[in-house]
C-alpha distance (Angstrom), angle and dihedral (degrees) to the residues before:
residue distance angle dihedral
M1 . . .
T2 3.88 . .
R3 3.75 91.0 .
I4 3.81 91.8 50.9
L5 3.80 92.0 51.9
S6 3.85 89.6 47.0
L7 3.83 90.1 52.0
L8 3.81 90.7 47.7
A9 3.86 91.8 50.6
A10 3.79 91.5 48.0
A11 3.84 92.1 48.5
A12 3.87 89.6 49.0
A13 3.74 90.1 50.5
L14 3.86 91.2 52.2
A15 3.82 92.6 47.8
A16 3.86 91.8 53.3
P17 3.79 115.0 91.3
I18 3.72 111.0 -97.4
S19 3.75 94.9 -140.7
V20 3.80 135.4 -4.0
A21 3.77 112.9 -136.2
A22 3.78 108.0 -119.8
R23 3.81 113.8 -128.9
D24 3.78 117.9 -125.4
T25 3.75 118.1 -104.7
P26 3.81 112.7 -110.8
D27 3.84 91.1 -105.2
V28 3.82 91.2 51.9
A29 3.77 93.7 46.1
F30 3.83 88.8 49.5
E31 3.83 92.1 51.8
K32 3.68 91.3 48.6
A33 3.82 93.6 50.5
I34 3.87 94.3 46.2
G35 3.85 97.0 40.9
D36 3.80 112.7 176.1
R37 3.87 95.4 -18.4
V38 3.78 121.8 129.7
P39 3.78 124.5 -137.3
G40 3.87 120.4 -113.3
A41 3.88 130.5 -166.4
P42 3.86 112.6 -55.3
V43 3.86 118.3 -105.0
R44 3.74 127.4 -154.4
C45 3.80 98.3 -134.6
I46 3.81 142.9 17.5
S47 3.79 129.7 -158.3
L48 3.75 114.2 -96.8
S49 3.74 94.4 -150.1
G50 3.90 90.6 56.1
I51 3.77 95.8 55.8
T52 3.93 108.1 105.3
S53 3.81 98.1 174.6
S54 3.81 142.4 -9.3
Q55 3.83 133.1 -149.4
I56 3.75 129.7 -162.1
I57 3.81 117.0 -139.5
D58 3.86 106.5 -156.3
G59 3.76 112.8 -103.5
K60 3.78 92.1 -15.5
A61 3.92 121.8 64.5
I62 3.71 152.4 -35.5
V63 3.78 117.8 -110.3
Y64 3.84 115.6 -152.4
R65 3.85 118.3 -167.0
V66 3.75 113.4 -146.4
G67 3.93 109.3 176.8
S68 3.85 108.1 -51.8
R69 3.86 91.3 -24.4
M70 3.87 127.0 90.2
Y71 3.76 120.4 -149.4
V72 3.81 115.8 -158.1
N73 3.80 119.8 -156.9
Q74 3.77 118.6 -167.4
P75 3.87 99.4 -166.1
R76 3.77 115.1 -124.6
S77 3.76 89.0 -140.3
G78 3.77 132.9 26.1
A79 3.89 98.8 14.2
D80 3.83 89.5 136.3
R81 3.87 88.4 63.7
L82 3.85 93.6 58.2
D83 3.80 110.8 120.2
D84 3.83 121.6 179.5
R85 3.85 90.4 -138.7
D86 3.75 93.1 61.9
I87 3.77 128.0 97.4
L88 3.81 118.3 -123.9
L89 3.85 117.4 -127.4
T90 3.81 116.5 -171.4
R91 3.80 119.2 -176.2
N92 3.71 111.9 -178.9
I93 3.84 143.0 142.7
G94 3.72 118.7 -117.3
T95 3.82 135.7 18.5
Q96 3.94 97.8 -69.5
L97 3.73 138.3 77.1
C98 3.77 106.1 -144.3
G99 3.77 140.4 -179.9
A100 3.82 109.7 -85.3
D101 3.81 91.2 36.3
M102 3.85 116.2 127.2
V103 3.80 120.1 -121.6
H104 3.86 118.7 -168.0
L105 3.77 123.1 -142.7
I106 3.81 112.2 -139.1
D107 3.72 120.0 -156.3
P108 3.86 104.3 -129.6
G109 3.81 95.0 -142.7
S110 3.76 100.8 48.6
R111 3.88 96.7 24.6
F112 3.86 85.9 -139.2
I113 3.77 124.7 131.5
R114 3.85 106.3 -94.8
S115 3.79 98.6 -179.7
S116 3.75 144.7 -34.1
V117 3.75 139.0 -126.3
I118 3.80 133.7 -153.7
L119 3.88 109.1 -134.7
G120 3.81 123.9 -128.8
D121 3.81 127.3 -158.9
F122 3.80 120.4 -49.0
V123 3.86 117.6 -114.3
P124 3.76 109.8 -154.6
Y125 3.80 118.2 -141.8
A126 3.87 118.7 -164.8
K127 3.76 133.8 176.5
A128 3.79 111.0 -84.6
K129 3.85 114.3 -104.0
A130 3.71 114.2 -110.5
K131 3.79 112.3 -111.7
A132 3.79 117.9 -116.4
S133 3.70 114.5 -119.4
């Protein structure tokens, strides 16, 4: 009986995950997304047709890539509900995404709207220019 219990305990230990990957804090995820880029003056809107990708930073911001530039939007309302597993749904009229526009957060499992955020201004981040020698 002792041998069976030992085997069961060993099997349970093998079935358990060896390690759980720690998720980055919002600040670390933000630094990874921005890299060595430097911020510019905030803008109110960006062109929807120029957006090539977006990334949610948990509880902090949405990063939109437009060409080689990144635009960081820290929502004026609902930033604490941002979850990097969600899908962004933007419904707007016109060709621009602007501060005060609403973005819905879709649960990837159920495909239902989980929450919404109201965007703020967009801060552009560009690669630092090389210094002339």
